Each structure stands twice: as structure tokens, then as C-alpha cells.
N, C-alpha and C positions, 0 to 999 in steps of 0.2 A: 504494500500500500504506500509506503514511504517513497519507493521508486516512482510510482505513478504520480504522487504529489509533486515530486521534483520535476518529472517530465511536463506536467501541466504548467508549473512555474516557468520552466525554460521556454515552453511554447508561448506563454503570455509575454515573456520578456522579448522574444523574437518578433512578436507581432507589433510591438510599439504601443504607444498610449493613444487614447482618443484625442482628437483635436480639441484645443481650448476654445471657448466661446469667442467669436470674432468681435463682437461689439462690446463685450463686458457688461451689457445691460441685464443679462440673465446669469444667475449663479449656476454652476454645474449641476447642483441638486435640482434646480428647476427644470433642466433639460433631461436629466436622467429619469427613467420611469421609477415611480414609487415602488419600493420592494414589496410592501404589503399589498399594493394593488396588483402587482404582477403575480404574486403568490395566490391572490384571490382568483385571478383569471385561471390559474392552474387548477384550483379546486372545482372550477366549473366544468372542467373537461370530463369526458367519460372515463370510467375505470379501465385500467389501473392508473391512467395518467393523472387522475385527480389526486393521487397520493404522492406525486412527484415533488421535487424541490426545484423551483425556478432557478435559484442561485446555483445549485449543483448542475443543472442543465446548462446554464450559461458558462460555467467553468468547463464542462465537457466540450461545449461548442468551440472553445478556444483551440482545440485540435483541428477544427474544420476551417477556421478563419483564414488560414494561409491560402486555401483554394476556393472557398465559397463565401459569398455574402448573402444577406437575407433582406436587405433593404429594397423596397420597391424601386424599380428603375435603375438600380446600381448596375454597372457593367459586370459582365462575367469575369471570372478569374480563370485559373487553370480548370476549375470545375464550374458548372453553371450556377447562376444566381438561384437561390432556393426560395425566393419569395413566391408564395402561392403554390408551393410544391404539392400540398395535399389536394387531391382531386384532379391533378394534372396527369395526363398520359405520359408515361416514361419517354424520354428523349424528345420532348416537344418544346423546350424552352427556346423561344425565338433568339436567333443569333448565336447559338452555341453549336459547335460541331461535335456530334456524339460518335462513339465507337460503333462499329458494325453490330456488335453484340447488343448494345442498347437500342440501336435502330431496329433491330429484329425482334426485340422484346415486345410483349403486348400485355400491359397492365396499367392500371391507374394507381398513382402513389396514394397509399393510405398508411396508417400507423403500422399495420401488420407487415406490409411489404418493406417499409422503411426499417422496421425492427430487424427483419431478416437480412436486409442489405447491410445495415450497420454492424451486424454481428461479424460478417466477413464478406465484403463486396465481391471478391473473386470466387468464393464458393457459391454465393447466391446467383451470380450471373457471370460465368466464366467468359473471359475475353474482353471484359470492360476495361477501360483505361484508368480506373481509380486506383491510385497507388497508395492505398491505406489498408493497414492490417485489420482494422475493425475495432469495435468497442466490445470487448468480451464480457464485461460485467453487465448483467441484466438490469440492475438498478440504475447504472449510469446510462444505459440505452433508454430506459423509461424516462429518466430525467431529461435527457437530450431531446427525445421525441416530444415530450410535453413542452419544453422550451420552444422548439420549432413550431409546435401547434399554435403557441401564443404569438411568437415573434414573426413568423414567416407569413402571417396573414394580416398584419397591421396595415 
């Protein structure tokens, strides 16, 4: 567990820090989502995601930030923008070039598909280009998926 925590910290350090407010008129706390409100959004999700931790999911998403964004309209990175991923057919995010394996797949992203994908992308869909070993811990996957359910559809 300690090694995982160190890996998360190194990942966060490598990603840099968020931009400071440009005008100085708003305090960073006013721009950041209220932690209690975000956790309340989690509790409104269907089981088992309603038992997740928003903050833990945010920390797990740090592993994803080098390749993915979740903000509406943000450009793709190495991986596609994940905004609106739930309910979207696999391989259809406009402007992103997918592997043949993803182009040939036929399903709509939901929590169950994402859970299996995140467990091990190469095992779930052999031949995809996602160079990520996966999130092996079931609780961490649950927290990450709940975080995405809240954040990817804002």
C-alpha cells in the first residue's frame, strides 16, 4: 500500500499544479468544487458507486491525467477526452484516432464495461493502444468510476 501511495504522489508531482486564478478576484476555494457537495453527488449514484469516496477517486484519476482529460471541450491527449464517456459508443469521441481493436468493438460505455476495462485494458480488449496496466484494486476502481460519473458529465 505504501508503494502505491508513493506512486500516486510521484504521479501528482509529475502532472504539475493547477493554474492560479488569473484575475485574483476569486479565491481558489471559490473555484474548487465543495468537497461535501461532490461527496453528496457520489451518494446519489446507484450502488455500489454511492458508497465510493470522491476524494479517493480523484486521487486514483491522477494516474489517468497524463493521457486523459475530463473537461468538456478540452482537447484530446494521448488518450481521448473522457467527458461524456458514459452512454457513448466505444471509439466515437470526435477527433480522436482509435486503434483497430477499439474501432471493431461494439458496446456503449457504462460502469460495468469501464470497470472491466480499468481492471486490465489489454485483457479486456486485446490490441488496444492503452499502455496502462490497470487498477487492480476493486475499491479504487469503484472510487474512480464514481468520480468519473460525477466529473465527466458536468
